[in-house]
N, C-alpha and C positions, 0 to 999 in steps of 0.2 A: 301188716300183710305177711302171710305165711310163705315160707320158702317152698320150692317144689317138693323137697323131701318131706316137709311137714304136711303139705297137701296130700301127697301119696299116702302118708301114714293115716291121715283122716279118712281117706277113701277106703283104705283097708279095714279100718275100724268100722266104718259105715257098712261095708259089705258083711262083716261078721254080725253086726247088730241086725241088719236087714234079714239075714238068714235065720237068726234066732227068732226074731219077731214073726217072721213068715211061717215058721214051723209051729208057732204057738198063736195062731190067728184069733183064737177066742179068748185070749188072756191079755191083760195089760201089765206093764212092768214099769217100775220106778227107775230113776236114774241110778240109784244105789243098787237095785236089783240087777240092772244091766251090767254094772261094774262088777258085781259079785259073779255073775255068769261068765263074763269075759275072763276074770281071774281064774275061775275054776277050769276054764278051757285053755289056759296057758297064754292069756293075753292081758297081763296086768296093765291097766291104762288109767291115767288120772281122770278125774271127773270133768275137767275142762275139755280134754280131748273128746270125751264121750259126748259132751254137750255140742261141740262143733260137728261131730259126726251126725248127731241127731238133727241139727240144723241143715246139714247137707242132705239128709234123707227127707226132711219136711219140705224142702224147696220144691221138688217135683211131685210132692204128694204121696210119697211111698210110706211115710209114717205119720200117724195122727197123734198129736199132743192134746191131752185133756186134763182137767182138774181131777185129782184122786181124793182119797180119804185123808182127813187130817191135814189139809192144806198142801199135800204133795202134788207133784205133777206126774202123770203116767203117760206111757207111750204104747202104741199098738200098731200092728201092720194095717195099712189102709186096705188090704185085700182080705176077703173072707176065705174060709176054708175051701170054697168052691172055685177060688181064683178070680172072683169078681171084685171090683172096687166099689 
């Protein structure tokens, strides 16, 4: 079980990821791509924390996980560019 501080950190990471994916609604991104984007924007986060944040976002259906090329998993916003899910 995560401490409240760890949970808050995951929620903050999830917010950043959601904002990123929501502004790029027609694109999909890998776990590594999300990590690279976060690092470029001043949020160096390990992959396990990103995975937890993505699970947090998948729960209410904000992010969709699907198989990508070459056996990777990719993520995208559940919302289209028109704001519809």
